N, C-alpha and C positions, 0 to 999 in steps of 0.2 A: 602526618606525624606530629606537627606542631599542635594540632587540635587534641591529639591523644595525650601529649605531655601536659597541656593545659587542663585537660580533664582529670588527670592524676593529681596535679597540683591542687586543684580545687577540692579534691577529695581529702586532702590532708587534714583539714579541720574536723571532718567527720570521723576519720581514723583516730585522731587525737581524742575526740569525744568517746569513741569506743573503748579507749584505754581506761577512761574514768568510769564508764558504766559498761561492764563486760557484756551485758545482755543487749546493748545497743551499738549501732555502728553500721559499717558497710562491709559486705562480703562479696568478693569478686569471683566470677565463674565465666564459663564460655567454652569456646572450642576453636581449634585451628582446622580449617577445611580446605582441601584442594580438589578441584574438579578437572577431570580429563574428559573431553567430549569431542565426538566426531559427528558431523552432520552430512547427510547424503546430498544436500543442496543448500543454497543460500536461504536465510531465514529472516523473519521479522522478529526482532529481539531487542534487548538492552544490554549495555556493558560488554561489547565485543562478543555477543552470543551467549553470555552467561545466563541471562533471563530469557528463556525461549518462549515465544507465543505460538507461532505457526510458520509454515514454509512461505517464502516469498512467491508471489505470482509469476507467471511467465513474462519474460521481457525478450522479445524476439529481435534479432539483428536483421540486416538486409538479406541474409540467406535463409531466414526462418529458424535459425538456431536460438535456443533459449539461453540467454546470458546467465540466468540464475540456476541453471542445471550444472552446478559446480560444487563439489564436495569441499569441506573445510574441517580443520582440526584446531583445537585450542586447549590451553592449560591455564587455569586461573585460581587464585587463592583469596579472592576478594570477599568471599562470604565469611571469612574468619571473624569471630564475634567476641565482644567483651561485655559482660553484664555486671552491674553493681546493684545488689539488693540492699536496701537501707531499712533499718528498724530504729525506733525511738520511743520515747515515753508517750503515754496516752495523752490525748487532747480531746476536749469536748465530750469526754466519756467514751471515746472510741480508741481502738488500737490504731496506731499510725504506722505507715510504711511508705516506702518510695522505691523507685527503680529508675536506673539510667542504663541504657543499652545502646551500643553502637557497633558498626561493622565497617569494613574497608571497601564498601561497594561504591562510594562516591555519590554525589547528588545528580550529576549529569555525566554523559559519556566522556568528556574531556577531563573529568575529575576522578576517573577510575583509580583505585587504590587509596582515594581520600577517605578519611575517617568520617562516617556519616551517622547522624543521630537516627536511631530507630524508635526507641521508646524513651520517654521521660515523663514520669507522673508521680503524684502523691495520692495516698489512699487513706481514708478514714473508714474503719470497719467497726460497726456496732454489732449487736447480737444477730439481727436480721436485716440490717441496712448497710449499704456500702456506697461511698461517694468517691469517685475517681476524677481527678482533674489533671490534664496533661495530654501528652501524645501517646497514643496506643492504637491497637488494631481497630479498624472500622467495625462496628457491631454486626455487619453482614459477613465478616470473617469470624467464624465461630471457633474460638480457641479450643473448645472441647470436642469439635467435630470438623476437622479439616483434613485434606489429603496428606498422607505421610510420605509423599514422593521424595526421592533423593534430589531431584531437580529443584533449584531454588524457586521456580515458578509456582510451586505448591498447588498445582492444578489450574493455574490461569491459562487461558481466558475463560475457563468454565466455572471456576471458583472466584467469587469476588475477592480482590486483593488490594488493600489500601490501608495506610496508617494515617491518622488524623488527629490534630489537636482537638480536645473534646472535654465535655463535662458529662459524666455518666453516673446515673443513680440507679442502684439495684436494690430490689426489695424481695426478700424471701418470704414465702408463705408455705411452710412445710416443705414438700418436695417440689413446689412450684416457685418460679422466680419471674419477676417483671423487671425489665431493663429499659430505661429511657435515656436517650443520648442526644446531645446537641453538639454539632461539629463544624469546624472550618477545614481548610485545606492548606497543605504546604508542598509536599513532594508529588502527591498523586492528585492531579488537577484535570480540569476540563479545558477544552479549546474554545476560542472565539476570535473575532476580528481584531486587528491591530488598529487603534484609533477609530476613525469613522469611515474608513475606506474598505468596502467589501473586497474579498479576494485575497487579502493579506492576513494570514492566520498566525496564532500563537497559542501555546498552552500556558495557563497562568491561574493562580488562585484568586485573582482579582475579580473574576466573573461571579464567584460566590460571595466574595467580600463586599462587592458593590451592591449586592441584593439586600444588604443590611439585615439578613435573616439567615441563621445557621441552617445547616442540613439537620433534619430530625429523623430519629429512628426509635421505634417502639417494638420491643421483642418480648415474647412470653415463652417460658421454657419449663419443661418437666424433666426431672432427673431423679431416678430411683436406683440406688445401689443396695445390693443384698449382702448378707454376711459371707457368702461363698465367693464374693468378688465379681459377680455378674453386675452389669450396668445397662440401664435403658435410658436413653436420652431422646427427647423430641422437642421441637420448638417451631414457632412461626414468628414472622416479623414483617414490619412494613417500614418503608423509608420515603421521605419527601425531600426534594431539593429544588431550589429555584436559582437560576442564573440570570445575570444582567449582562448581555453580550456587549452593549455599547452605551455610552452616555451621550454621544453626539454622532451625527452623520455628516458626511461631506458630499456636496453636490457640485459638480464642475459646470459652471455657467460659461457658455462660449463667449460671452461678452465681458463679464466681470471677473471670471476665474472661480476659484474654490469658494463655496459658501457653506458655512457650518450651521447646523440646526440641532438644538437640544432634542433628544428623543427619550421616550420612556418604554424601553424594550425589556421583556423578560421571557424566559422559557422555563417551564417547570416539569418535573417528572416524578412519578411514584414507582416504587419497586416493592415486590413481595417475595418472601422466601419461606421455605419449609425444609426442615432437616430432621434426620433420624440416625441414631447410632445404637447398636446393640453389641455388647461385649460379654463374651463368656470365657471360660477357662482357656480355650485354645485359639479362638477366632474373634475378630472384630469386624463388624459390618457398618458401613457408613453410606448415607444417601442424602442428596440435597438437590433441590430445584429452585430456580430463580426466574421470575418474570419482572423485567425492569426497563426503565427509561433513563436516559442520560448516564449510561454505564461506562463511559470512557474513563472517568477518574477511578473506577474500580478495576482497571486493567482488563477490561472486557471489550468486545466489539460493541460499538454504539456511540451515541452523541446526539446531534440535532442538525436541522437544516432550515434554510429560509423558505417560507411558504407564501409570503406576499411582500410587495414592495410598493411604497408610495413614491411616485416619480417626482413629486413636488418637494417633499421634505427629506426623502431618503429613508424614512422610517420603515422598519421591517418587522414582520411577524415570523415566529419560529415554531417548529414542532419537533418533539423528541423521537428518536429512533427507538423501536420496541425490540427488546432482546429477550430470548428465552434460553435457558441453560439448565443442563442436568449433569450430575456426575455421581458416580458410585465407586466404592472401594471395598475390597475384602483383603484382610491381612491376618497372618498368624501372630501369636503373642509370645513366641519363644524369646528367651533372654540372650542366647548365643547366636541363633540364626532365625531370621524372620523373612517370610515371603509375602509379597503384596502384589495386587493387581488393581490398577486404576483405569477407569474409563470415563470419558466425558464427551458431551455434545452441546454445541451452542448454535442458535439459529437467529439470523437477522430477519425480523418480521416487517421491516420497512417502517414507514411513517403513517400511512393512511391518507394523508393530504398530498396534493400535488406540490412537488418541490419546484420553487421558482428561482432559486439562487444557490448560494454556496452551502456545502456541507462542512460542519465543524464536528468531526467524528474520527474514530479510529476504524480504519478499514471498512468504510461503508459499502465497498464493492465486493465484500465477502458475503456469500449467501449462508454458508454454514461451515463449521469446523468440528472435527471429531478426533479423538485420541484414544489409543490403547497403550498402557504403559505397565509392563511387569517389572518387578525389582526383587533383589535379594539383599538383605542387610546382615552382615557378619560382624559380630562383636567379640572382642577379646580384651577384657579389662576396660581401660579407657580408650582403646583403639577400635576404630570401625572402618571396614571396607564395604562399599555398597555399589554394586553394578546395577544399572537400570537401562531399559530400552524404552524410547518414546517413539511411537509411530503416529504422526500427526498429519491429517489431511485437511486442506482448506479449499473451498470451492469459490473461485473468483469469477465474476461476471461483470455486467454493466447494470447501472441503476435504472429502473423503470420510473415512470412519472411519480409514482407514490413512494419512492424510496426503496422498494423491494429490489431484489437482484434477479436478473434474468440471464439466460444463456450461460449459466455457471459451468466452469470446467475445473475438475479436481487436480490439485497438485499435492504431492506427498513428500514427507521428509522422515527419514530414519535418524534418530539420535541415539548413539551409543555413549553412555555416560558411566564413569566410575568416580564416586566420591570417596575421599580418604579423610577421616576425621581423627582428631585427638582431643578429648574432652578434659577440662580441668575445673 
């Protein structure tokens, strides 16, 4: 709450400016949302189950009973959101704008209900060129083509989901657009070792920061809209990221004790995506496919692992896990009632090299995950009630030498969700 008050206080100069120039200033909008959800078993998730990924694997007790085969119920309002859209006078021959957006999702589990920064950016817009600087969606989250689920996961772990501090340059060429982005990390991060000691892990932005090279993304998009309201959108993109897991290693010498050595370790990954959307009067179709490496920071299954080890200096080599993902959606375009059906599938393709040490990854023991999720959205003025069902299956097994998963066994979860919104 203190952060929210500070945010409003800092907005006062902008509001005062808006009184002097009626066309400029800040306009607030957002929504209040409460989610009521029931799960048929324990799940892998964030914020007390609000951000669902997939069902938890089996955990057997001494009698062979599954400890995770227990239903749960929760009610949360932490997705409630406040957005401030800012406009101002032209600069450098461009239209200027900005945006500040936050929600009460918190930054970590213990900070639930805390006011959390989602987006904060400034934009310069020329006739065919646009420059964005600040925190915004990762360019692999396509704001014009993403799942319209009621669940806050927005299709994760099948849909890349991340917000990053970035510099983004967009160039229009008629109906075509090219987008180049350089990014760092804050909330959505990769994992790595703590200090120089293998086996102790943490999730942190420092593994990208210490590479002294941002994550890069290049995307090309075609968007055609007709006079009767139909729309066709298609795009492809590529992504490159390099991490530095450690700056030093620690070797335990039986005679002299711990010995530290400077190391030069990196692991890199490339990702590719393609997406398609078609919208006509009554229906909207969306489809996306991703082949990626180092996908943990994208809230997907993936990461990397140690593939070699120098016994003298402790220096290690790493290789990324390869992830494939597809999702599709069909929805109606009604104003009062909308129906939608989402489906997704993701596959852990392993590493390809022999794993010789630790994994730094999200759920490397999952072979595949799939989901089917129908929904109904009912609107009345600014009020919305939206029931949704998520049937998610995850196949857990053991890792083979090359990082692939063998002897996988499926576990399933039914989530029954009702979202209640009030927009302002």
